[in-house]
C-alpha positions, 0 to 999 in steps of 0.5 A: 500500500502506498503512502498516500493511501495510508494517509487517506485511511489514517485521516478518519482514524480516532486516536487510540494511544495517548503519550503523556508525562510518563513518556513513550516507555509507558505506551510501547506495549500498548502500541505494539498490541494495537499494531498486532490487531490493526495495521494503522494506529493514531497516537497523540503526544500530549504537552507533557510528553513533548518536553522530551522532544518534537512530535517527529522525534518522539514518533520516530523513537516510538516507531523504532521501539515497536518495529513500525513505520511513521506514516504521517505526523501532523501537529501533535499526532502521529500515525504508525503502520506495520 
């Protein structure tokens, strides 16, 4: 599936993972579980989490941890694909 198609599908997704003050470590297992069941998962990085870096940096780190790709980042939201 190409990137444009993934972005189109991601547009209508609801956020199902929120990264807060506990950082990405707290959501690695949850995101991994969700990616086992769904191919696209939308994640929101709350203000407390963004003190550790930009949304793009945090999304890239989280994607590495769960062996996924970042489809898109917009604002404080990222979409992961596996």
